[in-house]
N, C-alpha and C positions, 0 to 999 in steps of 0.2 A: 882492200878498200873498206870492207865492213869493219875491220879492226880500227882503221883511222876514224870512221864515223863513231864507233863506240868510244874511242879515246876522247873525241871532241865533246861528246855528250857527258862523259865523266868529268871533264874539265869544267864544262858549263855548270853541271850540278854542284861540283865542288865550290865554284864561285858563289852559287846561290847559298850553299851551306855556310860559307864564310860570312856572307852578308847577314844571314839570319843570326848566326852566332854572334857577330859583331853587334847587331842591334840588341840582342838579348843581354849581352854584357853591358852595353850602355845603360839599359834600363836597370840592371842589377846594381851597377855602380852609382847611378843616380839615387837609388833607394838607400844605398849605404851612406851616401853623402848628404842625406836629408839633415837639415839644421837641428842640432841638439842644444840643450841648455841644462846646466847643473843647478838644481833647485834644493835649497836648504830648508827643511821643515823647522819653523820657528819654535815649535813645541818640543820636538825630539832632538833637534840639531843634526838629524840624519840628512845626508846629501844624496840625491837621486838624479841620475841623468834621464831626462825626458825628451821626447820629440818636441820641438818647439811648438808645432801647431796643437798638439795634445795639451801642452802647458797653457797655451792661450785660451783654449776652451775652458780650462779650469779657472783661469783668471777672470774671464768675462762672466762666468757663472757666479763667481764670488763677488765681483765688483759692481755689476749692473743688474737691476731687476730684469729677469727674463721676459717680463711682460712688455718691456719697452719695444718701440718700433724697430723693425729689422735694420733700418739704416743707422739708427743710433747704436745698435749692437755691432754693426760693422765698423762704425767709427771707434767704438770702444776696443774692438779687436785690433785695429791698426795702432791705436794709442798704446795698448798694452804690449803689443809686439815690439813697437818702437822703443818703449821704455825698457823692455827686457833686453833688447839688442844693445841699447846704450849701456846698461849695467854690465852686460857681458864684455863690452869693448873696454871698459875701465877696470874690470875686476882683476885683482891680484891674488885672490883666495882660491880655494878648491871648489868654490861655488860661485854662481853668477848672480842669483837672486834669492831672496828670502821670502817665505810665505807669510808675511805680516804687513801691517800698514806702513812700516818703515820703507818697504818697497811696494809690493802690490799683493792683494789677497790671492788665494788659490784654494780650490776645493777639488777633491777627487769625485769619482762617480758615486761612491757610497754616500758622501756628504750631499751630493746633488739629490740623490734619492730621498734622503732625510728632509731636505729643504723643500722639494717639489712634490714628493709623495706620488699621488696618482697622476700628476701632470708631468712626471719625469720624462717620459718618452717625447712628449710634445715640446717641452722646453729644451731638452737636450738636443733634439734635432734642429730646433730653431737657432740655438747658439752655435752648434756645429756648422750650420749653413752660413751663418754670419762670418765665422772664422775661415771656412773653406773658400768662400767667395772673395775673400781678401787675402788669400794665402800668399805669404812672402812679402806683403806690402808693408813698408815702413815710411816714416817721414824723415826728410833730411833738410838741412838749411846750410847753404854754401857747401854742399857735398859732405856734410857731417851729420851723423845721426843726432836727432834732437832729444833733449830731456823732456819727454812727453808727460809732464805732470797732468793730472786730472783730479777731479773731486766731485762730490755729490751735487751740491746746489749752491748757487751764488746768492748774493743779496740783491741781484739785479745788475751787477758788474763783476767781471773777473778782476783779479788783483795783479799788479806788476810783480814779477818774480823777485825783484830786488828788495821788496818790502817784506818778503816772507822767508826766502831762502838765501838772501844776501848774495845773489848772483845778478849779473847784467846780461840778459839774453834778449836780443831784438825780436825774437818770435814769441816771447811770452810777455806781452804788454797787456794792459787792462783794456777790455772791450765790453760794451753793453751786452747783457744776457737777458733779453726781454722776457723770455719764457720762464725765468726764475722770478716768481712774484707771489703775492699773497694768496693766489688761487691754489697754490700747491699745499698739500697736507704737510704740516710741520715746518712750513716756511718760517714762521715765527714761533719760538718756544720760550717759555719762562721757567726758570729754575730758581728755587728758593734755598738759601743756605742760612743756618743759624750763625750767629756771630762767632761762636767758638769754632764751628766747622770751617767757616771762611778763613779765620785767622790761622788755624792749624794747617790748612791746605797751602796757604801762602807763606807759612812759617814767619808770622809777624806777631808782635805783642798785641794783646786784645783789650787793653784798658780803655782805649778810645779809637774807634775806626775813623780815619780821616782821609777821604778821597779828595785830593786837592787839584789834580790836573789830568785831563785826558786829551791827548793829541790824536787826531784822526787823519787817515789818508784821503785822497780825493774820492775814494769809493765808500767813504764813511766807516771803514774798518779802523779799529783802534791800533795805532802804532805804538803808543806808550801810555801807561796809566800810573799815576803816583798814589800809593796807598801808605799812610803812616810814614811819609818821607822816603819811601823806597820806590825807586823807578822800575817798573816792570815793562818789558817789551810785550806788546799785545799778544804775540804768539805764545810767549811763555806763560802769561796770565791765563790764556785759554787752556793751555795744556795742564797747568796746575789745578784748575777748577773743573776740568772736563767739560768745557763749553763747546757748543756745536760750531761756533765761528767767532771771529774777532769783531764782527759787527754786532755790538751789544750796547744796551742801556743798562745802567746800574743805579740802584737806589736803596736807601736804608728804610726799613719799615719796622719800627720798634726794635725787637731783638733779632730781626732777620735782615739779610741782604738779598735783594731780589734782582736777578739779572735776566734780561730778555734778549735773545739772540735772533738774528735773521740769516737764513741760509745755513749751509752745513758743509764744512770742510775748509781747507786752507785757502781756497779761492784762486789758485794758479792753474792756468791751462784750460782744459775743456771741462765745462760743467756738464755732468751727465744728464741732469734733468733739463738743462738748457738744450743739450743735443737732442733729447727726445722731443722737446717742443719743436725744434727746427725740423726734425724728421716728420713729425705729424703734419707740419705745414708744407711738406713736399720737397724738402732739401735732401739730397743724397749724402752719403757718408763723406765723399771728398769735399763737398761744399761745407759740411759741418766742420771737418778738420781744418780746412783752410781759413775758416772764420775764426776759430779759437787759437790756432797756431799760425801767426802771420808770416806770409811769404815762404811757406815750406813747399817742398816738392814731395809727392807721393811716388815712391820708386819700389822696385823689386829688390830683395836682398841679393 
């Protein structure tokens, strides 16, 4: 009888051990299965595999001022994660994303320390909190990961993606961005070029500068501009001259060309300064994202 009781106890204990072991293995495998991403350094071309959430911390640190409201930082984290997962889903290379403005910026902790100095711990913890509190969250549209473009500051309106990246995406339409306005530092910036510099950058003859036609979108951004009978797309003109945006006025003043821009960036998707304004006004990260990206769902990976 005593032997039977001992046998039953052993069996029960064995069952407990199996359960504990099973739970431990589940945790272990979940850790192993944590989402990874292959990141190519744009300077060295080295490719490194990083944990996705660690990568997103580095992106948010590079792309958005750490002083911004926490809900804006959360919105940035979700946008950055969504963009990264979109790039990963379409990549056919040995890397998924590149650490440059062609994709999205990224800095490691050493660069963060250089950037924030004595405020490193405070800002790092703030950004990590924004990332961890949205862990695994991405945006989808019709069950597909969205191309979550974002930029610094609009001219008061975001731009339809078709006018910038020649794509037609229902969730990237122009919307008002009321917090992007003249109250922001560097909302309006003037840049002066000598005639020679202007011509050299545009690769045009400089005997006589003749600006004959400027066509604008509904958001006042320049779609096309004709200089010396050469038709430039507004985005190309901006890139060649290093302008902050395609919403600009241009005039000749003696031997100089003076260009005044409004806003900063390509104008598609979420405005970071606009997001910060919305956050300061009490909007949470989901409300911010669903304002700039129309009819999207926020889901877990």
